[in-house]
N, C-alpha and C positions, 0 to 999 in steps of 0.2 A: 069768718070774721072772729075775732078774738073774744073769749068771755072769762067768766071766773071758774070754769070747770075745773081746770087743773089746780087752781087755788084750794077749791073746795075738796078735791081729793087728797091733796097733800095735808091739809087741815084735818080731814077724817083720820088719815094714818097717825098722824101726830095726837089726836084727840083723846086716845086713851091715856096719855101721859099729862097732856095740858088741857085744862078746861077751857081756855080761850087761846086761840092761835093767831099769829100774825105773819102772813106768807109776804115776802118781799120777791119782786121780780128784779132780775140781773140782766144787763145787756151792755155791750161794749160797741163803740163805734172808732173806726180809723185803723183797721189791720191792714189795709191794703195801700194807702198812701205812701209817698216817698219821703214824706216830711211831717214833722209835727208829733204831738204825743197820740197815744191811745187813750181814750176816755170811757170810762164806764159810769153807769147808774144804778142804784139801787133804789127801788121804789115800793113803798108799801101803800095801798089804797085801801080806805074803808069802804067797802061795798055799798053800804047803805047811803053814804054820804056822795057817791058818784053819781052826779047827774046824766040821766040816761042820753042826752043829746051828745054830751061829752063822751061817753062810753061808746056811743056808736061812730065817733071819729077816730077812737083809738086803734092804731094799726101799726104793721110794720113802717118804720120812719121813712123807708126807700120808697113807700107807695104814696107817699104825700108831697104836696108842693112845700117849699121853703115857708110860704105864708101861713100854711095850715099848720106845720110844724111849730113854728114861733107862738101861733095863737094858742094851741095845745098846751105847749110847755107853759105858757104863762098862766092859763088856767090852772093847771097841775100844781104850780108853785102857790098859786092863790089858795088851793086845798090845803097845802103844807102849812101855809102860813096860818089857817084857821085850825089847824090839829086834825083835819080830816085825811091826811096823807103825811108820809114821811118819804124824803126824797134827800138823798147824798150822792155826791160825785166823788170819783177818784181815778187817777190817771197813772200812767207811766211813761217817762220822758224818753227823749231820744236816745240818750245815754244808756237807759235800762234797756230799751228796745234793742239797742245794738250788743248789749254784753248778755242779755238773757235769751233773745230772741223773741219775734213778734207774738207768739202763741203764749210763752210764758209772761211777757209782758202785760198781755191782754187779761190774763188770769189774775194776775197781780194787780191790776186797776180794779177789776171786780171785787177783790178781797178788800182793797182800800175802800171802795164804795161802801160795801156793807160795814165795815169798821166805823164809818163816819157817820152812820145812823143814829139816831138819838136812841135807840135801844137795840137790842140782839134781836133779831127776828127768830121767830120760833121755828121757821122753814123759808127754804128759798127755791124759786124756779129760775133756772140759768139757762139763757139762750145759748144753743150750740150742743156738741156732744161732750164736752170735757167740763169738768167741775173745778173752781178755784178753791183754795184753802177757806173754809168758812166755819164759824162757831155754831154751825146749826145744820139739821138735815137738809140736804138739797137733791134737787133732781134736774138734771141736765134734758132740756126739751129742744129737739131740732126744729128750727123754725119757729122758736116759740113766740116771736114778737108777732107773728100771725095767728096766734093760738090763746094766748095769755094775755089779758089785759094790763096786768102788773109789768110783764115783759115789755108790752107794746109802750107802755108809758116810759119805760127805762130807755127804750131805744130812741125815743122822741127827744127825751130831756138830754141824753147823752149826744145825741147828733146836733140839737141846737147849741148846746155848749162847746162842743170842738168846732163846729162851723164859726163861731164867735171867736174862739181863739186863733183859728186859721186866718181869720181877717185881720187880728191884731198883728199876727206874725207879717202879714202881707206889708203893714205899715212898715215894720222894720226891715223886711227884706223886699222891696218892691221888684217889680220885673218877672215874677214867677206865675202871678195870677192866682195866688192861693185864696183870694177874697171870692174868687168863683169855682176854683178846681179843688179847693181844700187839701191840696198837696198831692192829689193822684197824679199819676203820670201821662197827663193830657199833652196834646201837641204845645200847647203854649207853655205847659211847665217845661217840657222838653227844651223847648227854644230858649226860655229864660237860662236854663242850665248850660245850653251851648254858649250863650252871649255872656253870662256873668259868673258862671262857675257854680260850685255848691256852697252851702252856707252851714252855720251852726245847728241849723234846725232840720236838715237833712239825715236819712237814716243811712249810716255808712254801710250797715249790714245787707242793704237791698241791693242787688246786683248792678241795676242802671246807676246807682248813686256811686257805688264802689268803683265802677268802670270810667265814671265821669272823673271821680278823684285822682285815679290812677294817671288820666291824661294830662292832668296838672302838674305832675311830678316832674 
């Protein structure tokens, strides 16, 4: 289960320079889908303000039910509104994904999320094995959403935010099931493409979408 061990370790490394350090966790959601943006979150949690019951629920967003993710996200935003946490979102749109590639777009989304925080963090823990361009020391943590409470919180906030965006896009582009599949290449999504073609929210740089676009020429 995730804890604050990685946050404390990075804080110790920075501590010789800074008397008080704030370590943010970064994660992104939406690298695999065929449609929609990639969304990132940056989250700083005040350890002493984190309710033990909430702490025990924080985990990789993929391991949690939709109901659990939404409830936890609401509690995290409540901490933010009380000044006991800082949360910011960033994203890269379909055009940026297609022009940059999905990896660079994901890193850009994390850079934007960090820049949107109300302060510059003293350090950051980033889920994965690549670091975005950040204004602070950072450490890449493989499977960090299962190891760091800050990253786990970021993964949940980003997932809830993106799922809601995809549900809104499903209203604009009905027939693809994005309110259920979030743009992933499910049978329902493939069927929608076969019947309706591709939309402005599809990622043309992804092979199945590129091939579907060629069929309509």
